[in-house]
N, C-alpha and C positions, 0 to 999 in steps of 0.2 A: 601545437595549438596557438594561434595568434590571438591578440586581444579581440579582433573582429569576430572570431569564431566562438568566443565565450558566450554561453547562454546561461547566465546565472541570475538568481533573484536578487533584487536590491535589498540592502540591509539598512533601514533608516534609523535603527536604534543602537548602532555601534557605540560602545562605551557607556550606554545608559542601563542602569539597574543590574546588568550582568556583565561578565567579562567579554571582551572582544572575541576571544577564541570560541566561547559558547555561541555567540551570534553567527560567526562564520561557519561553525559546525552545523548550525541549524540551516543556514542558507545552502551549504553544499549538500547536506542530507536531502533537503527538499529537491534540489536539482537532480540528484541521483535517483531518488524514488519517483520522480516525475518523468524519468526516462530521457533527460536532457543529455546524458552521457551514455555511450554504448558500453557494453561489457568489454573490459580490457583497455578502455580509453585512458590515456594518461591525464592526470590532473597537474597541469603545468603550474608549479608553485610561483614562479616569477610573474606569470600572467595573472593568476588569481590574486596575489598580493597587491599588484598594481591596480587591478579592478576595484578592490575594496579599500585601497589606500592604507594598507597596514604593513607592518614589518613581517618578516618571515617567522619570527618567534611565535606569535599567536596563531599564525597559519599552521605551523607544525603541530601545535597543541590541538588545533581543530582536527587535523588529519589523524592524530593519534586517537581522538575520540571516535572518529569514523572507522578506524582500523579495529578498535575494540568491539564495535558493533558489527564487524564483518562486512562492511560496505566497501572498504578499500583495502588494498594490500600494499605494504611498503616495507622495504628492507633498507638497512643502512647503506647510504651512498648510491641507492638505486631509485628509479622513478616510482611514483605512487600511481596506481592504476585502480579503476573501478572493478570490483569483484563481480563476476557473473555467476549464474547458476547453471548447472547441468539440468536436463529435464528430470533426472532421477532425484536430484536435490530439491528441485521445485516441487515435485510431487510428494516427496517426504514432508515438506513444509505444509502442503495443502492437507495431507492426511492428519498431521498434528493440529492444523487449524480446524478441521472438521470436528475432531474430538473436543478441542477447547470451546468452540462456539456452541456445540450441542450442550456441553456442560454449563456454559454461561446462560444459555436459554433456559435450561432446567432450573438454574438458580434464580433467574429473573422472573419466570412465569408467575409465581405467587404474588409478585409485587407490581405486575404490569396493570396499571389502572385503566379505566375507560378513557381517560384523558390521553394517556400515552398511546392507546390503540387509535384514537382519533388522529393524533400526530403522525403515526405511522401510515395511516390511510392517506393523509394529506400529502406526505412525501411521495407515496406511490402515484397519486393523481398528478402531482407536479412533474414527476419523472417521465410521465407519458408524453409531455410536451417539450422535453429537453432534446434538442437536436445536436448540440455539441457533445461529442463523445467524452471529452475531458470533464465537462461539467456533469455529465451523467455519472461518470466514475466517482466524482466528488459526492454527489447526492446518494449514490449507492453506499458509500462508506458512512454517510450520515444516517441512512436507514439502519444499517447494522449496528452502529454505535448506540442509537436510541433504543434498539431492540434489546441490547445486552446491558445497558447502563443500570437498570434496576437490580441487577445481580449484586452490585457493589463488591464484586470479586476483583479487587484492584490488580493483583498480580496476573491473574488470567486475562483480564482486559488488556493489560499492557503487552503481554505475550502475543495475544491474538492480533493486536494492532500492528505489532512489529512484523509478524508473519504475513499479514495482509499487505503491508506496504512493500515488503521484499518481493512478493509475488506480483503485486499490482503494478510494479514498474514496467513489467513486460506488456501489460495492457495499455499503458501509456506509450511505451516506446514503439510498439508494433500495432498501434490502433488502426492503421490503414490496411491491415492484412485481410479485411473482409470477413472476420470471424466473430464480430460483435453480435450479441444476442440480447439486446436491450428489451425487445418486446417479450421474449420468453421469460427473461429474468423478472420483468415486471409482474407477469402472471404468477411466478413462483413466490414473489414477495407477498402478493395479495393472499395467496393460499396459506402462507405462514400466519399472516395477520388474522385471517378468518378463523383458523384453528385456535389461535389465542383467544379471539373474541368469544368462541364457544367453549372456552376453558377445556379444550381437548389437548392435554399436554403431550400425549403420545403422538397424535397426528401432527402437532406443531413441530416436534422434534424430527419426525419422519420427513415432513415437508422441507425443513431446514437442511437436513442431511442430503435430500435429493437435490436441492438448490446448489449446495456446495459441491456435490459430485459433478453436477453439470459444469461448474466452474473448473473443476479438475480436468474434465474432458476438453474444455476450451483451451486450457493451458497446453495440453498435449498438441492440439491443432496449431496453436501459435508456434510452438517449437518446430513442428513439422513444416509449417509454411515458411518460417523465416530462416530456419537452419537446414531444412531439407532432410532432417533426421532427428530421431529422439535419442540418439546416443552420442551427440556431440559433447565434448568436454569443454567446459568454459575455462 
């Protein structure tokens, strides 16, 4: 990987308030989760250190953070590469995500105010006019975050966010594969909100589960389209 090939976010706050290694870890995490690196792609430490104007010491610490999160793999005296998912691992993550998010919705439902419902409807309306796929994915995450936030279940929220990000990188990376379903997903979002507005907890959970299951089907299509098989080992 040459310097010209690097596609990394800028870090304007290096050395401010937090350690340099934390900032670089954040930037590299963002790049990985946004699909700027392919599965198995090497993270060239010399090029990255030069890009950010840092020494190799804080960079190695940043890479150790990412390794602990399962985003990269590194062994002593060997290259650091981005860890990919097999379709089976991705689907396992989605299944866990479905359970977590249904739990979060159940916890959130008694605390979702009319004001929060109005905010969710506004996001749905705005998403109808988003034409950029990456922006649509960002707003989609915003919708789900606002939906679950009233649960105040911090650990489950953190786990759900991590799972969503690990899976979502394939939606970023393979966004040109022709399997986007923004119109359908928008309708599913509205049905979830309608059920909440009618205080129908059972229907809201069923609508959410249906919505996430469609995402599961979408991931299978992505792996089939991009890798030609659902049994490829990452």
